[in-house]
Backbone as numpy.savetxt, mean C-alpha at the origin, in Angstrom:
# Nx Ny Nz CAx CAy CAz Cx Cy Cz
12.86 12.10 -5.40 11.66 11.36 -5.03 11.39 10.30 -6.09
11.02 9.10 -5.66 10.76 8.00 -6.57 9.36 8.08 -7.14
9.21 7.65 -8.38 7.88 7.55 -8.98 7.24 6.26 -8.52
5.93 6.15 -8.73 5.24 4.92 -8.37 5.83 3.71 -9.08
6.19 3.87 -10.34 6.79 2.78 -11.10 8.13 2.37 -10.51
8.94 3.33 -10.13 10.23 3.02 -9.54 10.07 2.27 -8.22
9.11 2.70 -7.42 8.84 2.01 -6.15 8.37 0.59 -6.43
7.43 0.46 -7.36 6.90 -0.85 -7.70 8.01 -1.76 -8.22
8.87 -1.24 -9.08 9.97 -2.03 -9.63 10.95 -2.46 -8.55
11.12 -1.64 -7.54 12.03 -2.00 -6.45 11.43 -3.08 -5.56
10.12 -3.18 -5.52 9.46 -4.18 -4.68 9.53 -5.56 -5.33
9.18 -5.61 -6.59 9.10 -6.90 -7.29 9.03 -6.65 -8.78
9.23 -7.69 -9.57 9.11 -7.47 -11.01 7.64 -7.43 -11.39
7.34 -6.86 -12.56 5.96 -6.60 -12.97 5.11 -7.87 -13.03
5.68 -8.99 -13.39 4.91 -10.21 -13.54 4.30 -10.67 -12.22
4.94 -10.35 -11.10 4.46 -10.83 -9.81 3.41 -9.92 -9.18
3.36 -8.67 -9.59 2.43 -7.74 -8.96 1.00 -8.18 -9.23
0.25 -8.35 -8.18 -1.15 -8.73 -8.32 -1.34 -10.06 -9.02
-0.32 -10.90 -9.01 -0.43 -12.19 -9.65 -0.59 -12.11 -11.15
-0.21 -10.99 -11.77 -0.34 -10.83 -13.20 -1.75 -10.45 -13.64
-2.64 -10.23 -12.69 -4.02 -9.88 -13.01 -4.20 -8.38 -12.88
-5.34 -7.91 -13.38 -5.64 -6.49 -13.21 -5.80 -6.17 -11.73
-5.64 -4.90 -11.42 -5.79 -4.44 -10.05 -7.23 -4.68 -9.59
-7.37 -5.17 -8.37 -8.70 -5.39 -7.81 -9.38 -4.06 -7.52
-10.69 -4.08 -7.56 -11.47 -2.91 -7.17 -11.64 -2.94 -5.66
-11.52 -1.79 -5.04 -11.65 -1.71 -3.59 -13.00 -2.26 -3.13
-14.04 -1.99 -3.89 -15.37 -2.47 -3.48 -15.51 -3.99 -3.54
-14.55 -4.68 -4.16 -14.57 -6.14 -4.21 -13.88 -6.79 -3.00
-13.24 -5.99 -2.17 -12.57 -6.53 -0.99 -13.59 -6.92 0.07
-13.26 -7.96 0.81 -14.15 -8.37 1.89 -13.91 -7.48 3.11
-14.84 -7.50 4.02 -14.68 -6.70 5.24 -13.42 -7.10 6.02
-13.13 -8.41 6.18 -11.88 -8.78 6.86 -10.64 -8.29 6.12
-10.65 -8.31 4.79 -9.51 -7.80 4.03 -9.33 -6.30 4.26
-10.43 -5.57 4.24 -10.36 -4.12 4.47 -9.79 -3.81 5.85
-10.24 -4.55 6.86 -9.73 -4.35 8.22 -8.23 -4.61 8.28
-7.79 -5.69 7.65 -6.38 -6.04 7.68 -5.54 -4.99 6.96
-6.01 -4.53 5.82 -5.27 -3.50 5.05 -5.15 -2.22 5.87
-6.26 -1.77 6.44 -6.23 -0.54 7.24 -5.30 -0.71 8.43
-5.35 -1.87 9.08 -4.47 -2.13 10.22 -3.00 -2.04 9.79
-2.65 -2.68 8.66 -1.28 -2.65 8.18 -0.83 -1.23 7.85
-1.67 -0.47 7.15 -1.31 0.89 6.79 -1.16 1.77 8.03
-2.07 1.61 8.99 -1.99 2.39 10.23 -0.70 2.08 10.98
-0.34 0.81 11.07 0.89 0.44 11.77 2.12 0.97 11.04
2.14 0.85 9.71 3.28 1.35 8.94 3.45 2.86 9.11
2.35 3.57 9.14 2.41 5.03 9.22 2.66 5.57 10.62
2.14 4.91 11.66 2.15 5.54 12.98 2.73 4.71 14.12
2.93 3.40 13.93 3.48 2.60 15.02 4.99 2.77 15.04
5.52 3.11 16.20 6.93 3.42 16.34 7.47 2.64 17.54
8.77 2.68 17.73 9.35 2.04 18.92 10.48 2.90 19.45
10.65 2.84 20.77 11.74 3.62 21.37 13.02 2.78 21.37
14.07 3.32 21.97 15.38 2.65 21.96 15.36 1.30 22.66
14.45 1.13 23.60 14.36 -0.15 24.32 13.48 -1.16 23.58
12.87 -0.73 22.47 12.02 -1.62 21.69 10.55 -1.57 22.04
10.20 -0.71 23.02 8.80 -0.57 23.41 8.04 0.17 22.30
6.94 -0.43 21.87 6.17 0.15 20.76 5.14 1.16 21.27
4.88 2.18 20.44 3.90 3.21 20.80 3.37 3.86 19.51
2.19 4.45 19.62 1.61 5.18 18.50 2.21 6.58 18.47
2.71 6.96 17.31 3.40 8.25 17.17 2.77 9.05 16.04
1.97 10.08 16.36 1.35 10.89 15.30 2.37 11.71 14.51
3.58 11.85 15.04 4.63 12.64 14.37 5.73 11.77 13.76
5.45 10.49 13.56 6.45 9.59 13.00 6.89 10.10 11.63
8.18 10.08 11.38 8.71 10.55 10.10 8.72 9.40 9.11
8.49 9.74 7.83 8.44 8.74 6.76 9.48 9.09 5.70
9.95 8.06 5.03 10.85 8.25 3.89 10.42 7.29 2.79
11.23 7.17 1.74 10.83 6.32 0.62 10.68 4.85 1.04
11.38 4.44 2.07 11.23 3.06 2.57 9.79 2.82 3.01
9.17 3.82 3.63 7.78 3.69 4.06 6.85 3.61 2.86
7.14 4.38 1.81 6.32 4.29 0.60 6.39 2.89 0.02
7.57 2.31 0.01 7.72 0.94 -0.48 6.92 -0.03 0.38
6.94 0.18 1.69 6.18 -0.68 2.60 4.69 -0.55 2.37
4.22 0.67 2.13 2.80 0.89 1.85 2.41 0.21 0.55
3.24 0.35 -0.48 2.96 -0.30 -1.76 2.95 -1.82 -1.61
3.85 -2.35 -0.81 3.89 -3.80 -0.58 2.62 -4.27 0.12
2.16 -3.51 1.11 0.92 -3.86 1.81 -0.25 -3.89 0.84
-0.32 -2.93 -0.05 -1.41 -2.90 -1.04 -1.24 -4.02 -2.06
-0.01 -4.34 -2.40 0.27 -5.40 -3.36 -0.24 -6.75 -2.86
-0.17 -6.96 -1.55 -0.62 -8.21 -0.95 -2.06 -8.53 -1.34
-2.85 -7.50 -1.55 -4.27 -7.67 -1.88 -4.57 -7.31 -3.34
-3.54 -7.32 -4.17 -3.67 -7.02 -5.61 -4.26 -5.63 -5.85
-3.84 -4.67 -5.03 -4.33 -3.30 -5.17 -3.30 -2.37 -5.79
-2.32 -2.95 -6.48 -1.29 -2.18 -7.18 -1.52 -2.38 -8.66
-1.63 -1.30 -9.44 -1.86 -1.47 -10.88 -0.67 -2.16 -11.55
-0.97 -3.03 -12.50 0.07 -3.73 -13.25 0.36 -3.05 -14.58
-0.49 -2.11 -14.95 -0.33 -1.38 -16.20 -1.07 -0.05 -16.07
-0.80 0.85 -16.99 -1.52 2.12 -17.00 -2.96 1.82 -17.34
-3.88 2.30 -16.50 -5.30 2.05 -16.70 -6.06 3.36 -16.62
-6.89 3.58 -17.59 -7.77 4.76 -17.55 -8.90 4.46 -16.58
-9.32 5.49 -15.88 -10.45 5.33 -14.98 -11.57 6.25 -15.44
-12.81 5.82 -15.25 -13.92 6.68 -15.67 -14.01 7.90 -14.76
-14.55 8.99 -15.29 -14.68 10.18 -14.44 -15.62 9.89 -13.27
-15.39 10.62 -12.18 -16.27 10.48 -11.02 -17.66 10.97 -11.38
-18.65 10.23 -10.93 -20.02 10.65 -11.21 -20.40 11.76 -10.23
-21.20 12.67 -10.68 -21.66 13.74 -9.81 -23.09 13.46 -9.38
-23.37 13.76 -8.15 -24.71 13.51 -7.60 -25.47 14.79 -7.49
């Protein structure tokens, strides 16, 4: 199984990920960006095609490392892939 770094390195070199900037915060995405990201992820995970090329939604679609790379690429499009190790603050409790 590939690590996140290995997947990221296979997609592109580090300088290109997120345009060299820090990873964007999800809450900074616009509503249209969120819709597009969810649409892309949903299609990558569940949209399939039969032998004739007819597309259909498949809840049992099988995934491999190629799909992980595709998911990372979709997130990279919106600068949602970390460019470096980043500490995150603990989750606040309510």
